[in-house]
C-alpha positions in Angstrom: 126.3 101.1 120.6 129.0 103.7 121.2 127.3 104.6 124.5 127.4 101.0 125.7 131.1 100.6 124.7 132.1 103.8 126.5 130.3 102.6 129.7 132.2 99.3 129.5 135.5 101.1 129.1 134.9 103.3 132.1 134.0 100.2 134.1 137.2 98.5 133.0 139.2 101.6 134.0 137.6 101.5 137.5 138.7 97.8 137.9 142.2 98.8 137.0 142.3 101.7 139.4 141.1 99.5 142.3 144.2 97.4 141.8 146.7 100.2 141.2 146.8 103.8 139.9 149.2 102.5 137.2 152.8 103.0 136.3 155.3 104.2 138.9 154.3 106.2 142.0 154.4 109.9 141.4 155.1 111.9 144.6 153.8 115.4 145.0 155.9 118.2 143.6 156.0 120.1 146.9 155.6 118.9 150.5 152.5 120.0 152.3 153.4 122.8 154.8 153.0 122.4 158.5 153.9 120.1 161.3 153.8 116.3 161.0 150.6 114.6 162.0 150.3 114.0 165.7 149.4 110.6 167.3 146.0 112.2 168.2 145.3 113.0 164.6 146.3 109.5 163.5 143.9 108.0 166.1 141.1 110.2 164.9 141.7 109.2 161.2 141.7 105.5 162.1 138.4 106.0 163.9 136.9 107.9 160.9 137.9 105.0 158.6 136.0 102.6 160.7 132.9 104.7 161.4 132.6 106.8 158.2 132.7 106.0 154.5 134.2 108.3 151.9 130.9 109.1 150.2 131.3 110.7 146.8 135.0 110.0 146.7 134.3 106.2 146.6 133.2 106.4 142.9 136.2 108.6 141.8 137.8 105.5 140.4 138.9 106.5 136.9 142.5 107.5 136.8 143.9 109.7 133.9 147.1 111.7 133.5 147.4 114.7 131.2 148.7 118.2 130.9 147.1 121.7 131.3 148.3 125.1 130.2 146.7 128.1 131.8 144.5 129.8 129.2 145.7 133.3 130.0 149.3 132.3 130.6 149.9 129.2 128.5 153.7 129.1 129.3 152.5 128.1 132.8 152.0 124.3 132.2 151.2 121.5 134.7 151.0 117.8 134.8 147.6 116.8 136.1 146.6 113.5 137.7 142.8 113.1 137.3 140.7 110.9 139.6 137.2 111.0 138.0 133.7 109.8 138.4 131.5 109.2 135.4 128.2 110.6 136.8 126.2 110.1 133.6 127.1 109.1 130.1 127.4 112.8 129.3 129.0 114.2 132.4 132.0 113.4 134.6 133.7 115.2 137.4 137.4 114.9 138.5 139.6 115.9 141.4 143.1 116.9 140.2 146.3 116.2 142.0 150.0 116.7 141.4 150.8 113.0 142.0 149.1 109.6 142.6 150.4 108.7 146.1 148.6 109.2 149.4 150.5 112.4 150.0 149.5 114.0 146.6 148.3 117.6 146.8 144.8 118.5 145.5 145.4 121.1 142.8 142.1 121.7 141.1 138.9 120.3 139.6 137.7 119.4 136.1 134.2 118.9 134.8 133.8 116.9 131.5 130.8 117.1 129.2 129.9 115.4 126.0 129.5 117.3 122.8 125.7 117.0 123.2 125.8 118.9 126.5 128.4 121.4 125.3 126.1 122.4 122.4 123.4 123.3 125.0 125.6 125.8 126.8 125.3 129.6 126.2 127.9 131.0 123.8 129.5 133.1 126.7 129.9 130.0 128.9 131.5 127.9 126.1 134.6 130.1 126.4 135.5 128.3 129.7 135.5 124.8 128.2 138.5 123.4 126.4 138.3 120.7 123.6 139.7 117.2 124.2 140.4 115.8 120.7 143.9 117.2 120.7 144.7 115.6 124.1 143.4 112.2 122.9 144.8 112.0 119.4 148.3 113.3 120.4 148.5 110.6 123.0 149.1 113.1 125.8 146.1 112.0 127.8 146.6 108.5 129.2 145.0 106.0 131.5 148.0 104.3 133.1 148.0 100.4 133.2 144.8 100.0 131.2 145.0 97.3 128.5 145.2 98.8 125.0 141.6 97.6 124.1 140.1 99.3 127.2 142.2 102.5 126.7 140.9 102.7 123.1 137.3 102.3 124.2 137.7 104.8 127.0 139.1 107.4 124.7 136.5 106.7 122.0 133.9 107.7 124.6 135.7 111.0 125.2 136.1 112.0 121.6 134.5 115.4 120.9 134.0 116.1 124.6 135.0 119.3 126.5 136.4 120.1 129.9 136.1 123.0 132.3 139.2 123.1 134.6 140.3 125.4 137.4 143.6 125.0 139.1 143.8 126.3 142.6 147.3 125.1 143.6 150.2 125.5 141.3 152.4 123.0 143.0 154.1 122.0 139.8 155.2 124.4 137.1 156.5 122.4 134.1 159.1 120.1 135.5 159.8 122.3 138.5 158.2 122.5 141.9 155.8 125.4 142.2 154.1 127.3 145.0 154.4 126.1 148.5 150.8 126.8 149.3 147.6 127.3 147.2 148.0 131.0 146.9 146.4 133.5 144.6 143.2 133.1 142.5 142.1 130.0 140.7 143.3 129.9 137.1 141.3 128.6 134.1 143.2 125.8 132.4 143.1 124.8 128.7 144.2 122.0 126.5 147.1 121.5 124.0 145.7 121.4 120.4 148.8 121.6 118.3 152.2 119.9 118.3 154.7 122.3 119.7 152.5 123.9 122.4 153.4 121.5 125.2 156.9 121.8 126.7 158.7 118.7 125.5 160.5 118.3 128.8 157.1 118.1 130.6 156.0 115.2 128.4 159.4 113.4 128.5 159.6 113.6 132.3 156.0 112.1 132.7 156.8 109.3 130.2 160.1 108.5 131.9 158.8 108.5 135.4 155.6 106.5 134.6 157.0 104.2 131.9 154.6 105.6 129.3 155.2 105.5 125.5 153.3 108.5 124.2 154.5 107.8 120.6 153.1 104.3 120.6 149.8 105.5 122.2 149.5 108.3 119.6 150.0 105.8 116.7 147.3 103.5 118.1 144.9 106.4 118.6 144.9 107.3 114.9 142.1 104.7 114.6 139.9 107.3 116.4 140.5 110.1 113.8 137.4 109.3 111.9 135.3 110.1 115.0 136.8 113.6 115.4 134.5 116.6 114.7 135.6 120.2 114.5 135.7 121.7 118.0 135.5 125.1 119.5 138.6 126.3 121.4 141.2 124.6 119.2 142.7 128.0 118.2 142.6 129.6 121.7 146.4 129.4 122.2 147.4 129.8 118.6 148.8 133.4 119.0 151.1 132.2 121.8 152.6 129.4 119.8 152.8 130.6 116.2 155.3 127.9 115.2 153.0 125.0 116.4 151.9 122.4 113.9 148.4 120.9 113.4 147.7 117.5 115.0 146.2 115.3 112.3 142.4 115.0 112.9 142.2 118.0 115.3 140.2 120.7 113.5 138.9 124.0 114.9 135.5 125.6 114.4 134.4 129.2 115.2 133.0 129.9 118.6 129.2 130.1 118.7 129.1 133.9 118.9 131.4 134.2 115.9 129.5 131.7 113.9 126.3 133.7 114.2 127.9 136.7 112.6 129.0 134.9 109.5 
């Protein structure tokens, strides 16, 4: 039954995205470098729209907004606009942007797997996958403009899941613009799993700009706490934020390699 409900929720989200990405428009943090598009390029793009389709991008119709700290440098935090495709009930893939307008910059990718698929990964591979219960139960991860019922079912389907995220362009660093180009190596991103890890200004700026009430969303999501299972990776950033407080319902468990030695 849960599988069917989750599918309905994702379908509902797709309908909402077709109408609007939700909330207020979020412009990119930095302008793309280079000269303005020429008339020749405009003509070529118009022809492409008539003669070509957008293939795999057509199904990236689920819109989510959350935040990512970099795992090896968690003070480096970014707002991430996810445009996702639910490929199967256990696997989704997302393109990440620094906004939701036509000019938004592509900043990374995220793959999402269910708990069932995560359990099948080798222990060494699991270290790349961050847990999602903290993002969901804290209210940080949102699906703008979805009705409450659809949002609740969408997040119910993502409880106990994991994501593997690489950011390639750090166009936004906290609330400040970042790099002018996608320079340097891709960085592995993580999730926030305790109150006090995310920069409050980052959350406040997102909520103000997009007219989102994270406090209300968090209160509503407490109905999902009974679904939460202990997850690997909850303690990955604990040493960086020693004063952070537990999020009710978010519980860590030892990594697979550690568990075998106990």
